[in-house]
C-alpha positions as CSV (number, residue, x, y, z in Angstrom):
1,M,0.1,102.0,69.3
2,A,3.2,100.5,67.5
3,T,4.6,101.4,64.2
4,I,5.7,98.2,62.4
5,N,7.3,98.0,59.0
6,I,10.1,96.1,57.2
7,R,13.2,97.5,55.6
8,L,16.9,97.0,55.1
9,D,19.1,97.7,58.3
10,K,21.6,99.8,57.3
11,R,22.8,101.8,60.4
12,G,26.2,102.3,59.6
13,N,26.5,98.5,59.0
14,R,28.8,97.2,56.1
15,P,27.1,94.6,53.7
16,D,28.5,91.1,54.1
17,K,30.6,89.6,51.3
18,H,27.8,89.3,48.9
19,G,27.0,92.8,49.7
20,R,23.7,92.1,51.4
21,F,22.3,93.8,54.7
22,N,19.7,92.6,57.1
23,L,16.3,92.8,55.9
24,S,14.4,93.7,59.4
25,V,11.1,93.9,60.5
26,I,11.3,97.1,62.6
27,V,9.0,97.8,65.6
28,Q,8.9,101.3,67.1
29,H,7.0,102.0,70.4
30,Q,7.2,105.1,72.7
31,G,10.7,105.9,71.6
32,E,11.9,102.2,71.8
33,V,12.9,100.4,68.5
34,L,13.4,96.8,68.2
35,Y,15.0,95.3,65.0
36,L,14.1,91.6,64.0
37,N,16.3,90.3,61.5
38,V,14.4,88.1,59.1
39,D,16.6,87.7,55.7
40,K,19.5,89.3,53.9
41,L,19.3,90.8,50.7
42,T,21.4,93.7,48.5
43,E,20.2,97.2,48.2
44,Q,19.3,96.5,44.6
45,Q,17.4,93.2,45.4
46,Y,15.5,95.4,47.9
47,N,14.7,98.2,45.8
48,H,13.5,95.8,42.9
49,V,11.1,93.8,45.5
50,F,10.2,96.6,47.6
51,V,10.4,100.2,46.2
52,K,9.9,99.5,42.5
53,R,7.5,96.8,43.5
54,S,8.5,94.4,40.8
55,L,5.3,92.4,39.1
56,D,7.6,88.9,38.6
57,E,6.2,85.9,40.5
58,K,9.3,85.7,42.8
59,S,9.0,89.4,43.9
60,K,5.3,89.1,44.5
61,E,5.6,85.9,46.4
62,Y,8.5,87.6,48.6
63,R,6.4,90.3,49.5
64,Q,3.6,87.9,50.5
65,R,6.1,86.1,52.6
66,C,7.2,89.4,54.4
67,D,3.6,90.6,55.2
68,E,3.3,87.4,57.3
69,F,6.3,88.7,59.2
70,L,4.5,91.9,59.6
71,E,1.3,90.3,60.7
72,K,3.1,88.0,63.4
73,A,4.7,91.0,64.9
74,E,1.4,92.9,65.3
75,K,0.0,89.9,66.7
76,V,2.8,89.7,69.2
77,F,2.5,93.3,70.3
78,E,-1.5,93.0,70.7
79,R,-1.0,90.1,73.5
80,L,2.3,91.3,74.9
81,R,1.8,94.3,77.7
82,P,3.6,95.9,78.8
83,F,6.1,96.3,75.9
84,D,9.3,94.3,76.5
85,R,12.0,94.3,74.1
86,Q,13.7,91.0,75.2
87,Q,10.2,89.3,75.5
88,F,9.0,90.6,72.1
89,R,11.9,89.1,70.4
90,E,11.6,85.9,72.2
91,E,7.9,85.4,71.4
92,F,8.3,86.5,67.8
93,F,11.1,84.1,67.3
94,K,9.5,81.2,69.5
95,E,7.9,79.6,66.6
96,E,10.3,79.0,63.6
97,V,10.3,82.1,61.3
98,I,10.6,80.6,58.1
99,V,12.5,82.5,55.6
100,P,11.1,83.2,52.4
101,V,10.5,80.2,50.4
102,N,11.8,82.2,47.4
103,Q,14.6,83.9,48.7
104,I,16.5,85.8,46.3
105,K,20.0,84.5,46.0
106,P,22.9,86.8,44.6
107,S,23.0,84.5,41.7
108,E,19.4,85.0,40.9
109,M,20.1,88.9,40.4
110,T,19.1,90.5,37.5
111,Y,21.4,91.9,35.2
112,F,20.1,95.6,36.0
113,E,20.5,94.4,39.5
114,M,24.1,93.3,39.0
115,A,24.9,96.4,37.0
116,E,23.7,98.7,39.8
117,Y,25.5,96.6,42.4
118,F,28.8,97.3,40.2
119,R,27.8,100.9,39.9
120,E,27.5,101.8,43.5
121,N,30.3,99.8,45.0
122,K,33.2,100.5,42.5
123,R,34.8,103.9,42.6
124,L,33.6,105.2,39.2
125,K,33.6,108.6,38.0
126,P,30.2,110.1,37.6
127,A,30.8,110.2,33.6
128,S,31.5,106.4,34.1
129,K,28.5,105.7,36.3
130,N,25.9,107.5,33.8
131,R,27.9,105.6,30.6
132,M,27.0,102.3,32.4
133,K,23.7,103.5,33.4
134,T,22.9,104.1,29.6
135,A,24.3,100.7,28.8
136,R,22.1,98.8,31.4
137,N,18.9,100.4,30.5
138,Q,19.4,99.6,26.8
139,L,19.9,96.1,27.8
140,E,16.6,96.3,30.1
141,K,14.6,97.7,27.4
142,F,15.8,94.7,24.9
143,K,14.9,92.1,27.3
144,P,13.4,93.1,30.6
145,G,14.3,91.0,33.6
146,L,17.4,89.2,31.9
147,T,19.9,87.7,33.9
148,Y,23.6,86.6,33.3
149,K,22.1,83.3,32.2
150,D,20.6,84.9,29.3
151,I,23.9,86.7,27.9
152,T,25.0,84.4,25.3
153,V,27.0,84.8,22.4
154,N,23.8,84.8,20.2
155,F,22.3,87.0,22.7
156,L,24.8,89.6,22.2
157,H,24.7,89.5,18.6
158,D,21.0,89.8,18.6
159,F,21.7,92.9,21.1
160,E,24.2,94.5,18.9
161,H,21.9,93.9,15.6
162,E,18.7,95.6,17.5
163,V,21.1,98.7,18.6
164,S,22.3,99.1,15.2
165,K,18.9,99.2,13.8
166,R,18.0,101.7,15.8
167,G,20.7,104.1,14.8
168,G,23.3,103.3,17.2
169,S,26.8,103.9,15.9
170,P,29.5,101.1,16.2
171,A,31.2,103.2,18.8
172,T,28.3,103.1,20.8
173,I,27.7,99.4,20.6
174,S,31.3,98.6,21.3
175,G,30.8,100.8,24.5
176,Y,27.8,99.1,25.5
177,M,29.4,95.5,25.0
178,T,32.4,96.9,27.2
179,D,30.2,97.8,30.0
180,I,28.6,94.5,29.8
181,R,31.6,92.6,30.0
182,T,32.8,94.7,32.9
183,V,30.0,93.5,34.9
184,I,30.2,90.3,33.9
185,N,33.8,89.7,34.8
186,Y,33.3,91.7,38.2
187,H,30.5,89.5,39.4
188,R,32.6,86.2,38.3
189,N,35.8,87.0,39.7
190,I,35.1,89.4,42.9
191,T,31.7,88.8,43.8
192,K,31.4,85.2,42.7
193,F,27.5,85.9,42.4
194,I,28.1,84.3,38.8
195,P,29.0,80.8,39.3
196,Q,32.3,79.6,37.1
197,E,30.2,77.0,35.1
198,Y,28.5,80.0,33.7
199,Q,29.2,79.6,29.9
200,Y,31.3,83.0,29.3
201,P,30.5,84.5,26.0
202,F,33.2,86.9,25.4
203,G,36.8,86.1,24.2
204,A,38.0,83.3,22.0
205,G,35.4,81.6,20.4
206,G,32.8,83.6,21.6
207,Y,31.6,87.3,21.1
208,G,34.5,89.7,19.9
209,I,34.1,93.4,21.0
210,K,34.7,95.2,17.8
211,T,37.6,98.3,18.0
212,F,36.1,101.2,16.1
213,F,37.8,104.6,15.3
214,P,35.7,106.9,13.8
215,T,37.6,109.4,10.9
216,K,38.6,112.3,12.8
217,I,37.6,115.5,11.2
218,V,39.2,118.9,12.5
219,L,39.2,122.3,11.5
220,G,41.8,123.6,9.0
221,A,44.9,125.5,10.0
222,E,43.7,128.6,8.7
223,E,40.2,128.6,10.5
224,I,42.1,128.0,13.9
225,K,43.9,131.2,13.1
226,S,40.8,133.0,12.3
227,I,39.3,131.8,15.5
228,A,42.3,133.0,17.5
229,E,42.3,136.3,15.6
230,L,38.7,137.1,15.7
231,T,38.0,140.4,17.6
232,E,34.5,141.4,16.9
233,F,32.0,140.0,18.9
234,E,28.3,141.2,19.8
235,T,28.5,140.2,23.5
236,S,31.2,139.5,26.2
237,K,29.9,136.2,26.8
238,Q,30.9,135.3,23.2
239,E,34.3,136.4,23.6
240,W,34.7,134.9,26.9
241,A,33.5,131.7,25.2
242,R,35.9,132.0,22.5
243,D,38.7,132.8,25.0
244,I,38.0,129.7,27.0
245,W,38.5,127.4,23.7
246,L,41.7,129.4,22.9
247,F,43.2,128.7,26.4
248,L,42.0,124.6,26.1
249,Y,43.9,124.7,22.7
250,R,47.1,126.3,23.9
251,C,47.1,124.5,26.9
252,N,48.0,121.3,25.6
253,G,44.4,120.7,24.4
254,I,43.3,120.0,28.0
255,N,39.4,119.2,28.5
256,F,37.3,121.7,30.0
257,V,36.8,119.9,33.3
258,D,40.5,120.3,34.0
259,L,40.4,123.9,33.4
260,L,37.5,124.1,35.7
261,A,39.2,122.5,38.6
262,M,42.6,124.2,37.8
263,R,44.0,126.4,40.7
264,W,46.5,129.3,41.1
265,N,48.8,126.8,42.7
266,H,49.2,124.6,39.7
267,I,51.5,127.1,38.5
268,Q,55.2,126.2,39.4
269,G,58.1,127.5,37.8
270,G,56.2,129.1,34.7
271,S,54.4,126.2,33.8
272,F,50.7,125.0,34.8
273,V,51.7,121.3,36.6
274,F,48.5,119.3,37.0
275,Y,46.8,115.7,36.8
276,R,44.2,114.8,34.3
277,T,40.7,114.6,36.2
278,K,39.8,111.7,33.8
279,T,43.0,109.6,34.7
280,K,43.3,110.2,38.4
281,T,41.5,107.1,39.3
282,T,41.3,105.3,36.1
283,R,45.3,104.7,35.4
284,R,46.9,102.6,37.7
285,S,50.6,102.9,36.3
286,N,52.3,105.4,34.1
287,I,50.8,108.2,36.2
288,K,52.4,111.5,35.2
289,P,51.4,115.3,35.6
290,I,50.8,117.2,32.6
291,S,53.2,120.1,32.3
292,V,52.3,123.1,30.2
293,P,54.9,126.1,29.8
294,I,53.1,129.3,30.1
295,D,54.3,131.1,26.8
296,D,53.1,134.6,25.6
297,K,50.0,133.1,23.7
298,L,49.1,131.4,26.6
299,Q,49.6,133.9,29.4
300,A,47.7,136.5,26.9
301,V,44.5,134.1,27.1
302,L,44.9,133.3,30.9
303,D,45.0,137.2,31.7
304,K,41.6,137.4,30.0
305,V,39.8,134.4,31.5
306,S,41.3,134.3,35.0
307,V,39.8,135.5,38.4
308,K,42.4,136.7,40.7
309,D,40.5,136.6,44.1
310,S,39.6,132.9,43.6
311,S,41.7,129.9,44.6
312,F,40.6,128.7,40.9
313,I,42.0,130.0,38.0
314,I,38.4,130.8,36.0
315,G,36.6,131.0,39.5
316,K,33.8,128.8,39.1
317,M,34.3,126.3,41.8
318,K,34.3,126.4,45.5
319,E,36.2,124.6,48.0
320,G,35.3,121.1,49.1
321,Y,33.6,120.1,45.8
322,T,32.8,116.4,45.1
323,D,33.7,114.7,41.8
324,T,29.7,114.7,41.2
325,T,29.6,118.5,41.7
326,L,32.5,119.0,39.2
327,T,31.0,116.9,36.6
328,N,27.6,118.7,36.8
329,K,29.3,122.0,36.9
330,S,31.3,120.8,33.8
331,H,28.4,119.8,31.7
332,K,26.3,122.7,32.5
333,L,29.0,125.2,31.6
334,C,30.2,123.6,28.6
335,A,26.4,123.6,27.1
336,E,26.4,127.4,28.0
337,I,29.8,128.4,26.2
338,N,28.9,125.9,23.2
339,K,25.7,127.9,23.0
340,E,27.8,131.0,22.9
341,L,30.6,129.6,20.4
342,N,27.8,129.2,17.7
343,Y,28.2,132.9,17.2
344,V,31.9,132.3,16.2
345,T,31.0,129.5,14.0
346,Q,28.5,131.5,12.0
347,K,30.7,134.5,11.8
348,L,33.9,132.8,10.6
349,N,31.6,130.2,8.5
350,L,33.6,127.4,9.8
351,S,33.7,123.9,8.4
352,L,32.7,122.4,11.9
353,S,30.5,123.8,14.8
354,L,33.2,125.2,17.2
355,V,32.6,123.4,20.4
356,L,35.0,123.0,23.3
357,D,35.4,119.3,23.0
358,I,37.3,120.0,19.4
359,A,39.9,122.0,21.1
360,R,41.6,118.7,22.1
361,D,41.6,117.6,18.5
362,S,42.7,120.9,17.0
363,Y,45.8,120.8,19.2
364,A,46.8,117.5,18.4
365,T,46.2,117.8,14.8
366,T,47.9,121.4,14.7
367,L,51.2,119.5,15.8
368,N,51.0,116.5,13.8
369,R,50.5,118.8,10.7
370,N,53.7,120.8,11.5
371,G,55.9,117.3,11.8
372,R,55.8,117.0,15.7
373,P,56.6,113.4,16.4
374,I,53.3,111.4,17.6
375,N,55.0,110.4,21.0
376,H,55.9,113.9,22.0
377,I,52.4,114.9,21.4
378,A,50.9,111.7,23.2
379,E,53.1,112.8,26.5
380,C,52.0,116.6,26.2
381,M,48.3,115.3,26.2
382,G,48.9,112.9,29.1
383,H,48.3,109.7,27.1
384,A,49.7,106.3,28.2
385,S,50.4,105.4,24.5
386,P,50.9,107.4,21.3
387,V,48.4,104.6,19.7
388,I,45.8,106.5,21.8
389,T,46.7,110.1,20.3
390,S,47.1,108.9,16.7
391,K,43.9,106.9,16.6
392,H,41.4,109.3,18.6
393,Y,42.8,112.7,18.6
394,V,44.8,113.2,15.3
395,G,42.8,114.1,12.5
396,Q,42.9,113.1,8.9
397,L,44.9,114.3,6.4
398,S,44.3,118.0,4.9
399,K,42.9,118.2,1.3
400,E,46.2,119.7,0.3
401,Q,48.3,116.7,1.9
402,V,46.3,114.4,-0.1
403,I,47.0,116.2,-3.2
404,E,50.5,116.3,-2.6
405,I,50.4,112.7,-1.7
406,N,48.6,111.7,-4.9
407,S,50.2,113.9,-7.3
408,C,52.8,111.1,-8.0
409,L,50.0,109.2,-9.8
410,Y,49.8,108.8,-13.5
């Protein structure tokens, strides 16, 4: 008895220029395997039709037509004895095999499928993949089964209104729209899945993505000093969490993921010299390492958090890790450390909850409040432009500064 099924043939083969693999009727009999190619589909199309078993009419008709291929293969097997691969192929294709009448073309992919295609075929960081997945899911929730043809200027305004009504922030909406534009641009200009006659909804005369910079509220100078000088802890985990925060703050406000990946060989000539994880793949020019001199304050906290018998500074990673492993480990440890930092927030009655993320903001704002030039701060933080530093990381003026500025008023 033979086993006969239908699936994508991905045996080490690369997809064609449209991202499609062969859809094959596969016949297995006594150790022999025969592949009969009946169509071409992208992996996203295959999952939509066969894995998720979508109930739209085109998908149902497509599955029904493919069932006919399976029935034909079973009939050929029943009358062909003994089993012969070449003869089986000839018998199967002897009568014209009609490609499914409603063959799903790349241009008919849903936006969901186009977004998935982009996520799987572009070299994205796990965090970027997850962000784009969220935007994709929100769109699918707003209009299930939508295609690029549905994405018009009016549609985007309606989607913005809906997300805002559900409590989405301006920054969240801006992020969603940017991801939608990225997917559409990719399929217009790279894969050509979207024809050029499509009325592009972004740009001049279309939908404008709003630039949003929320007010940055950070810890006061005295609060940061009290964090650094705190000596009373209930557990060693609380102290270690505070020391990790202090390390990030004193090491040019680096992200925790960079400390997690930091190795002992990143110490060169009395400085940490490394590339930011975030910009290794996203930036195409002006790629420079960050250099952080190890002064007495940084050395003191380094001595407390470092693990000498590991290749990694804090000893939480293993050799050969992947980007996904690094991201997952970073998220897990950040959550654990932030939970321990809650003790510091309560103990010192801080104006903000102490979490690892604000170490970077606190570093930038401390330098700015002490008169350091914004372009110097930007270089220390590894930013391509001082604009990024001033708009995203430098906090608002302190209460005392505002009082001083307004003191000249009548």
